C-alpha positions, -999 to 999 in steps of 0.1 A, spaced: -485 -596 -574 -472 -580 -543 -436 -574 -537 -414 -562 -508 -413 -525 -501 -379 -521 -518 -394 -528 -552 -430 -519 -545 -419 -483 -541 -407 -484 -577 -439 -501 -588 -463 -475 -574 -464 -446 -597 -456 -413 -580 -445 -398 -613 -472 -372 -611 -459 -345 -587 -478 -337 -556 -502 -309 -565 -498 -276 -550 -524 -275 -523 -547 -247 -514 -584 -237 -516 -605 -249 -545 -607 -220 -570 -644 -220 -566 -643 -218 -528 -654 -184 -516 -640 -174 -482 -668 -163 -459 -665 -128 -444 -646 -130 -411 -634 -165 -418 -600 -170 -402 -572 -185 -423 -560 -218 -411 -525 -233 -412 -523 -270 -422 -492 -291 -414 -492 -327 -424 -467 -337 -397 -490 -326 -369 -524 -327 -385 -551 -347 -366 -580 -364 -383 -601 -333 -373 -576 -310 -390 -576 -331 -422 -614 -332 -423 -616 -294 -418 -592 -289 -448 -612 -313 -469 -645 -297 -459 -632 -262 -469 -619 -274 -503 -582 -271 -494 -574 -308 -496 -588 -341 -510 -582 -377 -499 -563 -383 -531 -539 -354 -524 -535 -367 -488 -526 -402 -500 -501 -387 -525 -485 -367 -497 -483 -399 -476 -467 -419 -505 -442 -391 -511 -430 -393 -475 -427 -431 -478 -407 -428 -509 -384 -402 -493 -378 -418 -459 -386 -455 -461 -352 -465 -475 -336 -457 -441 -365 -465 -417 -378 -499 -429 -412 -493 -414 -432 -507 -443 -434 -542 -457 -462 -539 -483 -478 -508 -499 -514 -508 -512 -511 -503 -549 -547 -493 -552 -546 -466 -525 -549 -437 -549 -578 -453 -567 -596 -459 -534 -589 -423 -524 -604 -410 -556 -635 -432 -552 -639 -420 -516 -636 -384 -527 -664 -389 -552 -685 -406 -526 -680 -378 -502 -691 -353 -527 -723 -373 -535 -733 -385 -500 -711 -369 -474 -686 -388 -453 -693 -421 -437 -673 -412 -406 -644 -390 -395 -621 -417 -410 -636 -413 -445 -607 -412 -469 -581 -412 -441 -550 -434 -448 -542 -460 -421 -512 -482 -414 -519 -518 -404 -494 -540 -385 -485 -570 -408 -499 -596 -384 -535 -584 -390 -553 -601 -419 -562 -581 -450 -579 -598 -479 -563 -577 -506 -528 -574 -492 -504 -601 -480 -502 -608 -443 -466 -620 -437 -461 -616 -399 -427 -603 -410 -415 -639 -418 -397 -644 -451 -415 -677 -457 -449 -660 -457 -439 -635 -484 -470 -630 -506 -493 -651 -483 -528 -637 -484 -556 -645 -459 -591 -652 -473 -608 -624 -454 -601 -592 -434 -596 -592 -397 -627 -579 -379 -610 -546 -370 -600 -541 -407 -636 -546 -417 -647 -519 -392 -621 -495 -406 -631 -501 -442 -668 -497 -433 -658 -463 -418 -642 -453 -451 -606 -456 -441 -579 -464 -467 -555 -492 -458 -523 -475 -470 -497 -501 -461 -488 -531 -439 -460 -523 -414 -429 -540 -404 -428 -557 -369 -408 -579 -347 -411 -612 -365 -443 -629 -355 -448 -600 -330 -420 -610 -307 -383 -605 -303 -360 -577 -316 -374 -548 -337 -367 -565 -370 -381 -592 -392 -366 -617 -417 -388 -601 -445 -388 -564 -435 -353 -561 -420 -343 -537 -392 -367 -509 -384 -350 -477 -372 -360 -449 -348 -367 -417 -368 -356 -396 -339 -321 -411 -339 -313 -438 -364 -287 -453 -342 -313 -463 -316 -339 -490 -314 -376 -482 -323 -386 -509 -297 -409 -538 -305 -430 -554 -316 -453 -529 -333 -422 -509 -343 -431 -503 -379 -466 -489 -370 -451 -465 -345 -423 -454 -368 -447 -449 -397 -470 -426 -375 -440 -407 -362 -426 -402 -397 -460 -389 -410 -468 -417 -434 -504 -417 -420 -522 -402 -391 -536 -435 -378 -519 -469 -371 -533 -502 -359 -510 -523 -337 -512 -554 -316 -503 -556 -279 -494 -587 -258 -473 -572 -231 -467 -536 -242 -464 -534 -280 -491 -508 -286 -475 -486 -259 -437 -492 -256 -429 -485 -293 -454 -456 -293 -435 -440 -264 -401 -447 -279 -411 -431 -312 -430 -401 -297 -466 -409 -305 -497 -419 -285 -505 -456 -281 -533 -474 -262 -542 -509 -251 -579 -511 -244 -597 -532 -218 -592 -568 -227 -620 -580 -250 -631 -545 -262 -618 -552 -297 -623 -583 -317 -592 -606 -322 -607 -624 -352 -581 -625 -380 -552 -614 -359 -521 -635 -355 -520 -645 -318 -489 -644 -296 -506 -653 -262 -544 -655 -265 -550 -646 -229 -531 -613 -232 -534 -603 -269 -554 -573 -281 -554 -549 -309 -544 -513 -301 -544 -479 -317 -516 -454 -324 -518 -418 -335 -501 -384 -330 -529 -373 -307 -551 -387 -279 -582 -375 -298 -574 -396 -328 -568 -427 -306 -601 -421 -290 -618 -418 -324 -603 -451 -336 -611 -468 -303 -648 -458 -307 -648 -472 -343 -630 -505 -334 -653 -510 -305 -683 -504 -328 -694 -474 -306 -696 -497 -275 -671 -482 -252 -678 -490 -215 -676 -452 -209 -677 -428 -237 -646 -405 -236 -654 -368 -230 -622 -352 -241 -622 -322 -217 -590 -302 -212 -601 -298 -176 -607 -335 -170 -578 -338 -145 -592 -314 -120 -599 -332 -87 -585 -366 -99 -563 -385 -75 -533 -400 -92 -509 -426 -78 -472 -425 -88 -452 -456 -78 -420 -436 -72 -398 -464 -57 -406 -488 -85 -403 -463 -114 -375 -440 -104 -337 -443 -102 -330 -462 -135 -321 -432 -156 -318 -396 -145 -330 -382 -178 -362 -403 -177 -367 -392 -141 -364 -356 -151 -391 -358 -178 -413 -378 -154 -409 -351 -127 -420 -324 -152 -450 -346 -162 -461 -349 -125 -458 -311 -121 -480 -307 -152 -506 -331 -137 -506 -310 -105 -509 -278 -125 -539 -293 -143 -557 -297 -110 -549 -333 -101 -537 -346 -68 -506 -367 -73 -495 -389 -44 -467 -415 -40 -479 -451 -38 -461 -483 -32 -462 -509 -59 -446 -539 -42 -416 -556 -59 -433 -590 -56 -463 -577 -76 -440 -564 -104 -420 -596 -105 -452 -616 -105 -464 -597 -137 -430 -604 -153 -432 -641 -144 -468 -646 -155 -463 -629 -189 -432 -651 -196 -451 -683 -187 -483 -674 -206 -465 -662 -237 -442 -692 -239 -470 -717 -233 -496 -702 -257 -474 -692 -286 -471 -726 -303 -508 -739 -302 -522 -704 -309 -499 -699 -339 -506 -733 -353 -544 -727 -352 -540 -693 -368 -518 -704 -396 -540 -734 -404 -571 -712 -406 -555 -683 -425 -532 -698 -452 -534 -728 -475 -505 -749 -485 -477 -744 -495 -473 -716 -469 -459 -727 -436 -488 -738 -414 -472 -745 -380 -447 -731 -355 -425 -761 -362 -423 -753 -399 -414 -717 -392 -387 -728 -368 -372 -751 -394 -372 -724 -420 -357 -699 -396 -329 -723 -388 -323 -728 -425 -320 -691 -430 -291 -688 -405 -272 -715 -424 -277 -703 -459 -288 -668 -473 -321 -665 -490 -326 -637 -516 -348 -610 -501 -346 -623 -466 -327 -611 -435 -312 -636 -410 -329 -630 -376 -309 -649 -350 -326 -630 -321 -360 -643 -331 -347 -678 -338 -338 -681 -301 -374 -671 -293 -388 -698 -316 -367 -724 -297 -378 -711 -264 -415 -713 -274 -410 -748 -287 -399 -759 -252 -431 -746 -235 -453 -764 -210 -483 -781 -226 -517 -764 -225 -529 -789 -198 -499 -785 -175 -512 -775 -140 -486 -747 -136 -498 -731 -169 -535 -735 -160 -529 -720 -126 -511 -690 -141 -538 -684 -167 -566 -685 -142 -556 -681 -105 -524 -661 -112 -541 -634 -133 -571 -632 -110 -548 -627 -80 -528 -601 -98 -559 -581 -108 -573 -583 -73 -540 -571 -58 -537 -542 -83 -573 -531 -76 -566 -533 -39 -537 -508 -43 -560 -483 -61 -585 -486 -32 -558 -485 -5 -546 -451 -17 -580 -439 -31 -565 -432 -65 -583 -434 -99 -553 -441 -120 -516 -450 -118 -492 -428 -138 -457 -441 -147 -429 -436 -173 -436 -460 -201 -400 -470 -201 -377 -463 -171 -345 -463 -191 -335 -448 -224 -340 -471 -253 -309 -490 -263 -287 -484 -293 -293 -510 -320 -257 -523 -317 -259 -527 -279 -292 -544 -269 -313 -537 -239 -300 -538 -203 -317 -547 -170 -321 -524 -140 -310 -531 -104 -341 -552 -99 -334 -574 -129 -361 -559 -151 -359 -543 -185 -370 -507 -187 -403 -515 -204 -416 -536 -174 -444 -511 -166 -467 -519 -196 -469 -555 -185 -491 -545 -156 -520 -536 -178 -515 -567 -199 -518 -591 -170 -547 -573 -154 -565 -568 -188 -569 -531 -180 -567 -500 -203 -534 -482 -205 -523 -453 -227 -490 -436 -233 -486 -399 -242 -455 -380 -253 -441 -362 -223 -407 -349 -234 -373 -361 -247 -338 -369 -235 -307 -349 -245 -302 -373 -275 -337 -363 -287 -352 -397 -278 -389 -394 -269 -402 -402 -234 -438 -413 -228 -459 -412 -197 -486 -439 -192 -520 -437 -176 -533 -471 -162 -569 -475 -151 -591 -504 -140 -612 -525 -163 -638 -506 -184 -623 -472 -176 -612 -467 -212 -632 -434 -216 -618 -420 -184 -582 -430 -192 -585 -413 -226 -600 -382 -210 -572 -379 -185 -545 -385 -211 -561 -358 -233 -561 -333 -205 -524 -340 -199 -515 -338 -236 -531 -304 -239 -507 -291 -212 -476 -311 -217 -472 -304 -255 -448 -333 -257 -452 -340 -295 -420 -334 -314 -410 -340 -350 -384 -366 -359 -350 -353 -370 -348 -379 -398 -381 -370 -415 -382 -333 -422 -412 -317 -441 -415 -321 -478 -429 -297 -504 -466 -292 -503 -471 -305 -467 -477 -271 -452 -501 -245 -465 -527 -219 -454 -563 -218 -465 
């Protein structure tokens, strides 16, 4: 039986202390071998594998460290809905397999966080809705199958904006908090995944992205997040929000780890294999839409200006380009129409296919239960009036066969893609760079505000969603309050490998990764070997 994280933490035995880590007593250091420093908070998958290969770490020890961080920091962050009670057993089995046969992939024995709208056969998939507490799908989502085949350990299911939309909380998981400043929002909807990666619960997270959720929360919580070219990853077994826009995305603390996960989830079939070269920006022409992405917040502008200088110092040519207001407003209008129109029928089909009775199997049933929660408390549930308004808005959508919706889905998106591609050609640029959010994230008590053009600060990521293009955000700096700021790289369809390479080259020079104030290191997380 699976329980909410508040009691699951008590149920998972962490009574055995985290073992003091270090080289295996039988490991002989080779002459001239340089001692290496390991730091769990910043360790990449490559760092972890190096420590395991040299006998300084095991997957079981790594999972124990992850669980210790969850136990220490989860009571204030609310990033996790369900823990995998068999994670340690799986880690021990994968350690044994590694000793016998070697590793399956670089993800062998690596803990991964999964957003709780992605089906897992052995853990509940709740969408963050209190009425789906304990609901379990019959089979894994396709992306989860790929991860398990690669040897990854599904450590936990993460909190999210309920049914992947609305404010950064859910009626089952409660309010997620930003680990850099607990008074501020972590953004939505993949907030729990981003917070968990930032807090060091696991090095890899799997998110979903409709109009920015693999990128906006990543930037807000100081990690890397990517939306791939539309269709690169399978959507089978993933709760849909708007089927023409939805995709799975990857989060991590480094571009290299996002590239690794992207290769695995795409089954090695990237349109262009990423070559992560620190010099990849030399000679690249980059467009910055200054008029559209400046002037909302002086602190964001300052970080962006430093990022542009870093790009130039890395050998890129950065030029100002015009991104017309009508094009930005078109992306905003198209996403609203598509999300509203597709939410109800998409959700109904998913619920019916994934969960048997007595679980709610329609949008109408979830709306009814959500309304009931606002009238009378339910033990273990959190009233979510912000999402209730969204359910009502979705229920009032145009039908699937309405000519306006059909035009938006087909002609509208095609016109938008063609227009965006024309801008790249007009200025002869390979990528567009922009601040992932043009305004500091709001305090939890205040709510987001619009800029002078009537847009929220996270309007930029919608461009890639409507076009179906790859887009990645990379940590670039922070505001005086310590809030992370991300910079995004947007490229045309099937340029995933190039986008990853450019982002990697920027990351190597920007050094934007910072550690959250609310989740300091614990004993045993740093050692030399």
